N, CA, C and O atoms as CSV, one atom per row, in Angstrom:
chain,resi,resn,atom,element,x,y,z
A,1,MET,N,N,-1.526,10.947,-2.995
A,1,MET,CA,C,-2.409,9.804,-2.906
A,1,MET,C,C,-3.762,10.207,-3.558
A,1,MET,O,O,-4.183,11.362,-3.503
A,2,GLN,N,N,-4.380,9.254,-4.141
A,2,GLN,CA,C,-5.603,9.491,-4.812
A,2,GLN,C,C,-6.716,8.723,-4.171
A,2,GLN,O,O,-6.501,7.609,-3.692
A,3,THR,N,N,-7.906,9.284,-4.145
A,3,THR,CA,C,-9.007,8.561,-3.526
A,3,THR,C,C,-9.868,7.910,-4.580
A,3,THR,O,O,-10.089,8.477,-5.650
A,4,SER,N,N,-10.359,6.714,-4.280
A,4,SER,CA,C,-11.203,5.892,-5.150
A,4,SER,C,C,-12.099,5.068,-4.339
A,4,SER,O,O,-11.624,4.186,-3.624
A,5,LYS,N,N,-13.439,5.299,-4.399
A,5,LYS,CA,C,-14.417,4.547,-3.691
A,5,LYS,C,C,-14.177,4.606,-2.151
A,5,LYS,O,O,-14.393,3.619,-1.448
A,6,GLY,N,N,-13.735,5.756,-1.660
A,6,GLY,CA,C,-13.556,5.963,-0.215
A,6,GLY,C,C,-12.247,5.400,0.296
A,6,GLY,O,O,-11.963,5.493,1.490
A,7,HIS,N,N,-11.443,4.819,-0.578
A,7,HIS,CA,C,-10.129,4.286,-0.162
A,7,HIS,C,C,-9.041,5.132,-0.747
A,7,HIS,O,O,-9.197,5.757,-1.797
A,8,VAL,N,N,-7.934,5.140,-0.045
A,8,VAL,CA,C,-6.755,5.851,-0.526
A,8,VAL,C,C,-5.855,4.878,-1.301
A,8,VAL,O,O,-5.506,3.804,-0.809
A,9,LYS,N,N,-5.489,5.283,-2.525
A,9,LYS,CA,C,-4.599,4.451,-3.353
A,9,LYS,C,C,-3.140,4.791,-2.975
A,9,LYS,O,O,-2.781,5.942,-2.728
A,10,LEU,N,N,-2.344,3.746,-2.946
A,10,LEU,CA,C,-0.930,3.946,-2.658
A,10,LEU,C,C,-0.170,4.237,-3.942
A,10,LEU,O,O,-0.505,3.718,-5.007
A,11,ILE,N,N,0.863,5.078,-3.829
A,11,ILE,CA,C,1.737,5.452,-4.899
A,11,ILE,C,C,2.788,4.350,-5.135
A,11,ILE,O,O,3.321,3.774,-4.187
A,12,VAL,N,N,3.072,4.072,-6.418
A,12,VAL,CA,C,4.081,3.106,-6.738
A,12,VAL,C,C,5.278,3.892,-7.336
A,12,VAL,O,O,5.134,4.720,-8.235
A,13,LYS,N,N,6.504,3.562,-6.755
A,13,LYS,CA,C,7.699,4.245,-7.247
A,13,LYS,C,C,8.722,3.130,-7.451
A,13,LYS,O,O,8.971,2.334,-6.545
A,14,ASN,N,N,9.306,3.078,-8.632
A,14,ASN,CA,C,10.280,2.069,-9.030
A,14,ASN,C,C,9.846,0.638,-8.747
A,14,ASN,O,O,10.645,-0.206,-8.342
A,15,GLY,N,N,8.544,0.384,-8.973
A,15,GLY,CA,C,8.032,-0.948,-8.755
A,15,GLY,C,C,7.723,-1.316,-7.380
A,15,GLY,O,O,7.416,-2.483,-7.137
A,16,ARG,N,N,7.774,-0.401,-6.412
A,16,ARG,CA,C,7.491,-0.677,-5.014
A,16,ARG,C,C,6.497,0.342,-4.506
A,16,ARG,O,O,6.397,1.454,-5.025
A,17,TYR,N,N,5.723,-0.077,-3.424
A,17,TYR,CA,C,4.742,0.815,-2.894
A,17,TYR,C,C,5.378,1.822,-1.937
A,17,TYR,O,O,6.353,1.509,-1.253
A,18,VAL,N,N,4.817,3.034,-1.894
A,18,VAL,CA,C,5.358,4.117,-1.058
A,18,VAL,C,C,4.520,4.218,0.147
A,18,VAL,O,O,3.296,4.240,0.020
A,19,CYS,N,N,5.095,4.283,1.344
A,19,CYS,CA,C,4.380,4.375,2.608
A,19,CYS,C,C,3.611,5.704,2.618
A,19,CYS,O,O,4.192,6.749,2.324
A,20,PRO,N,N,2.340,5.680,2.946
A,20,PRO,CA,C,1.544,6.908,2.996
A,20,PRO,C,C,1.863,7.719,4.232
A,20,PRO,O,O,1.494,8.892,4.281
A,21,ASN,N,N,2.525,7.164,5.233
A,21,ASN,CA,C,2.830,7.814,6.472
A,21,ASN,C,C,4.163,8.636,6.352
A,21,ASN,O,O,4.191,9.830,6.650
A,22,CYS,N,N,5.224,7.979,5.922
A,22,CYS,CA,C,6.556,8.678,5.894
A,22,CYS,C,C,6.998,8.956,4.479
A,22,CYS,O,O,8.026,9.606,4.290
A,23,LYS,N,N,6.270,8.495,3.466
A,23,LYS,CA,C,6.617,8.750,2.044
A,23,LYS,C,C,7.887,8.075,1.633
A,23,LYS,O,O,8.491,8.514,0.654
A,24,GLN,N,N,8.357,7.014,2.318
A,24,GLN,CA,C,9.508,6.276,1.886
A,24,GLN,C,C,9.032,5.003,1.151
A,24,GLN,O,O,7.888,4.572,1.297
A,25,VAL,N,N,9.937,4.429,0.369
A,25,VAL,CA,C,9.630,3.203,-0.379
A,25,VAL,C,C,9.635,1.996,0.556
A,25,VAL,O,O,10.536,1.844,1.381
A,26,THR,N,N,8.643,1.157,0.422
A,26,THR,CA,C,8.562,-0.044,1.298
A,26,THR,C,C,9.190,-1.207,0.575
A,26,THR,O,O,9.626,-1.048,-0.565
A,27,ASN,N,N,9.257,-2.419,1.215
A,27,ASN,CA,C,9.764,-3.587,0.562
A,27,ASN,C,C,8.771,-4.310,-0.311
A,27,ASN,O,O,9.138,-5.209,-1.067
A,28,GLN,N,N,7.535,-3.930,-0.212
A,28,GLN,CA,C,6.448,-4.620,-0.977
A,28,GLN,C,C,6.523,-4.219,-2.424
A,28,GLN,O,O,6.484,-3.030,-2.738
A,29,GLN,N,N,6.633,-5.200,-3.331
A,29,GLN,CA,C,6.739,-4.905,-4.699
A,29,GLN,C,C,5.346,-4.852,-5.359
A,29,GLN,O,O,4.424,-5.534,-4.911
A,30,ALA,N,N,5.198,-4.044,-6.421
A,30,ALA,CA,C,3.960,-3.939,-7.149
A,30,ALA,C,C,4.074,-4.788,-8.383
A,30,ALA,O,O,4.991,-4.623,-9.188
A,31,ASN,N,N,3.112,-5.722,-8.532
A,31,ASN,CA,C,3.060,-6.598,-9.686
A,31,ASN,C,C,1.680,-6.469,-10.304
A,31,ASN,O,O,0.691,-6.553,-9.576
A,32,PRO,N,N,1.564,-6.269,-11.610
A,32,PRO,CA,C,0.210,-6.140,-12.247
A,32,PRO,C,C,-0.724,-7.325,-12.075
A,32,PRO,O,O,-1.934,-7.151,-12.224
A,33,GLN,N,N,-0.229,-8.524,-11.770
A,33,GLN,CA,C,-1.064,-9.679,-11.577
A,33,GLN,C,C,-1.468,-9.941,-10.137
A,33,GLN,O,O,-2.227,-10.872,-9.869
A,34,THR,N,N,-0.983,-9.148,-9.220
A,34,THR,CA,C,-1.240,-9.416,-7.754
A,34,THR,C,C,-2.623,-9.040,-7.363
A,34,THR,O,O,-3.133,-7.981,-7.727
A,35,ASN,N,N,-3.246,-9.948,-6.590
A,35,ASN,CA,C,-4.550,-9.704,-5.974
A,35,ASN,C,C,-4.425,-10.151,-4.511
A,35,ASN,O,O,-3.943,-11.248,-4.228
A,36,ALA,N,N,-4.858,-9.301,-3.604
A,36,ALA,CA,C,-4.799,-9.661,-2.156
A,36,ALA,C,C,-5.856,-8.863,-1.457
A,36,ALA,O,O,-6.196,-7.750,-1.858
A,37,GLU,N,N,-6.385,-9.468,-0.371
A,37,GLU,CA,C,-7.404,-8.767,0.424
A,37,GLU,C,C,-6.974,-8.789,1.909
A,37,GLU,O,O,-6.612,-9.839,2.440
A,38,ASN,N,N,-7.018,-7.667,2.536
A,38,ASN,CA,C,-6.645,-7.476,3.970
A,38,ASN,C,C,-5.168,-7.922,4.182
A,38,ASN,O,O,-4.855,-8.588,5.169
A,39,LEU,N,N,-4.296,-7.555,3.267
A,39,LEU,CA,C,-2.854,-7.836,3.483
A,39,LEU,C,C,-2.282,-6.731,4.360
A,39,LEU,O,O,-2.678,-5.569,4.263
A,40,ILE,N,N,-1.352,-7.112,5.207
A,40,ILE,CA,C,-0.674,-6.111,6.036
A,40,ILE,C,C,0.547,-5.588,5.299
A,40,ILE,O,O,1.442,-6.348,4.931
A,41,LEU,N,N,0.570,-4.299,5.094
A,41,LEU,CA,C,1.724,-3.629,4.460
A,41,LEU,C,C,2.451,-2.937,5.641
A,41,LEU,O,O,1.864,-2.131,6.364
A,42,TRP,N,N,3.730,-3.275,5.808
A,42,TRP,CA,C,4.543,-2.795,6.926
A,42,TRP,C,C,5.665,-1.932,6.381
A,42,TRP,O,O,6.325,-2.327,5.419
A,43,CYS,N,N,5.895,-0.796,6.951
A,43,CYS,CA,C,6.987,0.126,6.545
A,43,CYS,C,C,8.144,-0.045,7.549
A,43,CYS,O,O,7.964,0.165,8.748
A,44,ARG,N,N,9.276,-0.410,7.071
A,44,ARG,CA,C,10.418,-0.604,7.927
A,44,ARG,C,C,11.014,0.674,8.426
A,44,ARG,O,O,11.773,0.680,9.395
A,45,ASN,N,N,10.670,1.786,7.755
A,45,ASN,CA,C,11.242,3.062,8.126
A,45,ASN,C,C,10.535,3.694,9.330
A,45,ASN,O,O,11.164,4.134,10.292
A,46,CYS,N,N,9.169,3.720,9.232
A,46,CYS,CA,C,8.392,4.409,10.320
A,46,CYS,C,C,7.680,3.415,11.173
A,46,CYS,O,O,7.017,3.819,12.129
A,47,LYS,N,N,7.769,2.130,10.893
A,47,LYS,CA,C,7.147,1.033,11.670
A,47,LYS,C,C,5.600,1.089,11.653
A,47,LYS,O,O,4.939,0.570,12.552
A,48,ALA,N,N,5.059,1.716,10.633
A,48,ALA,CA,C,3.595,1.828,10.463
A,48,ALA,C,C,3.079,0.533,9.779
A,48,ALA,O,O,3.762,-0.043,8.932
A,49,GLU,N,N,1.860,0.092,10.166
A,49,GLU,CA,C,1.201,-1.045,9.551
A,49,GLU,C,C,-0.135,-0.659,8.962
A,49,GLU,O,O,-0.884,0.062,9.620
A,50,PHE,N,N,-0.477,-1.089,7.777
A,50,PHE,CA,C,-1.739,-0.795,7.152
A,50,PHE,C,C,-2.366,-2.074,6.585
A,50,PHE,O,O,-1.678,-2.939,6.044
A,51,PHE,N,N,-3.661,-2.163,6.722
A,51,PHE,CA,C,-4.434,-3.250,5.982
A,51,PHE,C,C,-4.671,-2.702,4.562
A,51,PHE,O,O,-5.160,-1.583,4.408
A,52,VAL,N,N,-4.334,-3.469,3.548
A,52,VAL,CA,C,-4.500,-2.986,2.214
A,52,VAL,C,C,-5.190,-4.073,1.384
A,52,VAL,O,O,-5.092,-5.262,1.686
A,53,ASN,N,N,-5.881,-3.642,0.342
A,53,ASN,CA,C,-6.421,-4.536,-0.668
A,53,ASN,C,C,-5.660,-4.228,-1.992
A,53,ASN,O,O,-5.516,-3.074,-2.395
A,54,ILE,N,N,-5.194,-5.289,-2.627
A,54,ILE,CA,C,-4.484,-5.169,-3.940
A,54,ILE,C,C,-5.340,-5.830,-4.997
A,54,ILE,O,O,-5.661,-7.013,-4.879
A,55,ASP,N,N,-5.707,-5.111,-6.002
A,55,ASP,CA,C,-6.491,-5.615,-7.136
A,55,ASP,C,C,-5.763,-5.294,-8.425
A,55,ASP,O,O,-5.725,-4.134,-8.835
A,56,HIS,N,N,-5.187,-6.286,-9.070
A,56,HIS,CA,C,-4.454,-6.134,-10.325
A,56,HIS,C,C,-3.310,-5.123,-10.207
A,56,HIS,O,O,-3.070,-4.324,-11.112
A,57,GLY,N,N,-2.609,-5.178,-9.066
A,57,GLY,CA,C,-1.469,-4.293,-8.812
A,57,GLY,C,C,-1.810,-2.937,-8.233
A,57,GLY,O,O,-0.906,-2.218,-7.808
A,58,GLN,N,N,-3.080,-2.559,-8.197
A,58,GLN,CA,C,-3.512,-1.314,-7.628
A,58,GLN,C,C,-3.844,-1.484,-6.138
A,58,GLN,O,O,-4.767,-2.220,-5.789
A,59,CYS,N,N,-3.097,-0.811,-5.270
A,59,CYS,CA,C,-3.221,-1.039,-3.841
A,59,CYS,C,C,-3.986,0.113,-3.228
A,59,CYS,O,O,-3.719,1.280,-3.516
A,60,SER,N,N,-4.977,-0.242,-2.346
A,60,SER,CA,C,-5.715,0.822,-1.642
A,60,SER,C,C,-5.765,0.430,-0.125
A,60,SER,O,O,-5.904,-0.733,0.254
A,61,ILE,N,N,-5.645,1.449,0.661
A,61,ILE,CA,C,-5.629,1.256,2.121
A,61,ILE,C,C,-7.034,1.068,2.675
A,61,ILE,O,O,-7.937,1.846,2.366
A,62,VAL,N,N,-7.217,0.051,3.481
A,62,VAL,CA,C,-8.490,-0.252,4.115
A,62,VAL,C,C,-8.518,0.440,5.490
A,62,VAL,O,O,-9.460,1.159,5.824
A,63,SER,N,N,-7.448,0.199,6.280
A,63,SER,CA,C,-7.363,0.898,7.580
A,63,SER,C,C,-5.914,0.814,8.074
A,63,SER,O,O,-5.114,0.025,7.569
A,64,ARG,N,N,-5.603,1.632,9.057
A,64,ARG,CA,C,-4.275,1.620,9.665
A,64,ARG,C,C,-4.325,0.728,10.892
A,64,ARG,O,O,-5.268,0.821,11.678
A,65,CYS,N,N,-3.323,-0.145,11.077
A,65,CYS,CA,C,-3.255,-1.076,12.160
A,65,CYS,C,C,-2.834,-0.400,13.469
A,65,CYS,O,O,-3.505,-0.489,14.497
A,66,ARG,N,N,-1.722,0.260,13.379
A,66,ARG,CA,C,-1.185,0.991,14.575
A,66,ARG,C,C,-0.388,2.199,14.196
A,66,ARG,O,O,0.119,2.904,15.069
């Protein structure tokens, strides 16, 4: 993971975001045109939830939900 402006950037693998908790691929797809603020990213493998901001396909974690 890389840090940028105090936020942790998520890794993209095969067009999908990688969970920062368990390092498995999530169902959320990475698209270069995507913009979202305070989106909940959920990992089906470890059941972790994260609030994320997506700006032009680049996803950064705002905080962990649980």
